[in-house]
C-alpha positions, 0 to 999 in steps of 0.5 A, a space after each residue: 381132851 387136853 388140859 393145856 390151859 393149865 400151862 397158861 394158868 400156872 406157867 407163871 411158875 416157870 419164871 417165878 423168883 423170890 424177887 421184890 413185888 413189881 412196882 407200878 409207875 408212870 416212869 417219872 421216877 425212872 427217867 422214862 415215859 411211854 409215848 405209845 405202843 403198837 400191839 401185834 398178833 404175836 406179843 413178842 413183836 409188840 413195840 413201844 415208843 419211849 422217851 428217856 430223861 436225856 430226851 432221846 426217843 426210841 422204839 423198843 420191844 421185848 429183850 431190849 435194854 433201856 438206859 443201860 438199866 432196864 431190860 424190856 420183859 413185855 410190851 402191852 397196850 397200856 404199859 411196858 414191863 421192865 426188869 433190873 439187874 437185881 430182878 426188880 420189876 416195873 410196870 411203866 404205864 402210858 400217861 393216859 392209863 397211869 392214874 387208873 392203874 396206880 390208884 388204890 383199888 376198892 376191895 369187894 364187900 363181904 357178900 361179893 367175896 362170899 359169892 365169888 368164892 362159891 360159883 362163877 359161870 359164863 359161856 364155856 366155863 363154870 365153877 361150883 366151889 372148887 370144881 371147874 369145868 370148861 369147854 375145849 373151845 374156851 381152853 383153846 382161846 386161853 392158850 392160843 389167843 389170850 396167853 400173853 394176857 393171861 401171863 400178865 394177870 397174876 404173879 406166882 412166887 416160890 413160897 418157903 417154910 423152914 428154908 424149903 419150897 412148899 409151893 407157889 404163892 399167888 398175888 396181884 390177881 387181876 379183876 375178871 382174870 381167869 385166876 379170879 374166875 377159877 376162884 384163886 385168891 391173893 395169898 393162896 399157896 398152890 402146894 401140889 398138882 395130882 398128888 405131887 408136891 410143888 417143892 422145886 421150880 424145876 420139878 414144878 415146870 416138868 410136872 406142868 409140861 406132863 399135864 398137856 395130855 390130861 383131861 382131869 387135874 386136881 390142885 392142892 391149895 393152902 388158904 389161910 392155913 387151911 388145905 383146899 382142893 380144886 378140880 379142873 375138867 375139860 369137856 
């Protein structure tokens, strides 16, 4: 069976850059407010209604420019992702979602972390320590129905040592996301896939594309300075 789900899990590499971390906002600091959104079957067709500081109300979608400052990267039910010319990203939330999204999250306790690090199971998906298996149906749902959501569930950025890329550091992993279910943690550095080092953005993209026909993948991870391995199989 194909492991195309890997493209969903790690395709954040394709657009990763050493830019600053995204900023969550209600738009008041940017002179923008999100009045509502319409979500379509295709994510690129989602539309948001925004109000600029001037009072102008506009309907925007992906790749449009707002206030001559911000390019729309994505529109979701809760927020609009924007990027500036200097690569600063913003998640601008509708008022009804802003308070919860911007509130500090309570971290899990030590027992919860330990349990999460060892196992996870749901219909079609199971992880036992670093070994992950999933059904073809589960994978297909990830890459066909939920891909847009998956892409927003974490950030991957090039990680360098001595000026050279040695992998991609994961951050901003959402609770209950596929990344968390797979055991990936914030600050993990993905250093290799199937024995190939991830030492360039272009090379990593090419490697991920080559995995579309694979049924078994091994991923090298560095966590807290220690090397780990994840294996993924599609049944």
